[in-house]
KOLTOR-356301 format. One record per residue (C-alpha): residue number from 1; residue in one letter; x negated, y, z negated. Coordinates in steps of 0.001 Angstrom, whole numbers. Each point is the difference from the previous one (the first is absolute). Example, Ala and Ser with C-alpha at 12.3 -4.5 7.8 and 13.67 -1.06 7.14 Angstrom:
<marros>
    n  res        X        Y        Z
    1    a   -12300    -4500    -7800
    2    s    -1370     3440      660
</marros>
This chain:
<marros>
    n  res        X        Y        Z
    1    m        0        0        0
    2    l    -2848     2410     -832
    3    l    -1639     -759     3355
    4    k     3286      737     1777
    5    l      263     3382    -1718
    6    w    -3641      787      830
    7    k      585     -636     3722
    8    d     3312     1895      151
    9    e     -552     3215     1957
   10    n     3524     1509      -50
   11    g     -926     2568    -2616
   12    q    -3080      985     1968
   13    d     2134      728     3082
   14    i     2279     2260    -2011
   15    a    -2961     1912    -1414
   16    e    -1464      486     3493
   17    y     3312     1340     1302
   18    a      241     2368    -2956
   19    v    -3488     1380      688
   20    m      774      431     3705
   21    l     3256     1773     -845
   22    a    -1788     2349    -2391
   23    v    -2617      896     2620
   24    i     2677      618     2634
   25    l     1976     2203    -2390
   26    i    -3094     2061     -837
   27    i     -708      527     3706
   28    v     3611      939      760
   29    v      267     2438    -2909
   30    g    -3321     1617      904
   31    t     1043      381     3628
   32    i     3366     1488     -928
   33    r    -1635     2504    -2341
   34    l    -2523     1004     2675
   35    i     2568      321     2772
   36    g     2521     1639    -2328
   37    s    -2271     2881     -954
   38    n    -1121      545     3593
   39    a     3583     -155     1298
   40    n     1066     2564    -2584
   41    n    -2693     2392     1235
   42    v      991     -521     3642
   43    f     3688      655     -679
   44    s     -873     3115    -2017
   45    n    -2143     1344     2863
   46    v     2732     -717     2552
   47    g     2601     1673    -2190
   48    s    -2188     3059     -429
   49    t     -635      196     3740
   50    i     3701     -202      847
   51    q      875     2852    -2340
</marros>
């Protein structure tokens, strides 16, 4: 029974998916923050130009 538990890799798969999800979320949040601040500046400049 102990050998069966030692060879079981289901928990390892879940941990790998959790790490991949965390990395993807960090990349997405960073990209949104970067694009969000730049988009805000662009819309402000366009609004100022129109007026």
